[in-house]
C-alpha positions as CSV (number, residue, x, y, z in Angstrom):
1,X,-7.2,-25.1,66.1
2,X,-6.4,-28.4,64.3
3,X,-2.8,-29.2,63.5
4,X,-1.8,-32.2,61.3
5,X,1.8,-33.3,60.9
6,X,2.7,-36.0,58.4
7,X,1.1,-37.5,55.4
8,X,-0.4,-40.8,54.2
9,X,0.0,-42.2,50.7
10,X,-2.2,-45.1,49.5
11,X,-2.1,-46.7,46.0
12,X,-5.4,-48.0,44.7
13,X,-4.6,-50.8,42.2
14,X,-7.0,-52.7,39.9
15,X,-6.4,-55.1,37.0
16,X,-7.5,-54.6,33.4
17,X,-7.3,-56.9,30.4
18,X,-5.5,-54.2,28.3
19,X,-4.1,-50.7,28.5
20,X,-6.6,-48.0,27.6
21,X,-5.9,-45.8,24.5
22,X,-5.5,-42.1,25.3
23,X,-8.8,-40.6,26.5
24,X,-10.5,-44.0,26.9
25,X,-12.0,-45.2,30.2
26,X,-12.1,-48.9,30.8
27,X,-13.3,-51.1,33.7
28,X,-11.0,-53.2,35.9
29,X,-11.5,-56.1,38.2
30,X,-10.6,-56.4,41.8
31,X,-9.3,-53.6,44.0
32,X,-6.2,-53.5,46.2
33,X,-5.0,-50.8,48.5
34,X,-1.2,-50.6,49.0
35,X,0.2,-48.5,51.8
36,X,4.0,-48.6,52.0
37,X,5.2,-52.1,52.5
38,X,1.8,-53.4,53.6
39,X,-1.0,-54.6,51.4
40,X,-4.7,-54.7,52.2
41,X,-6.7,-56.9,49.8
42,X,-10.4,-56.4,49.3
């Protein structure tokens, strides 16, 4: 049996030159992972 207590939330953030229009997919540059008050930069 495996028991897990707790959770982990990570935000994946990228930068784009503009906001996409509804239904549009655009590419971003860079990628940052934000977990709580800490930041991991790739």
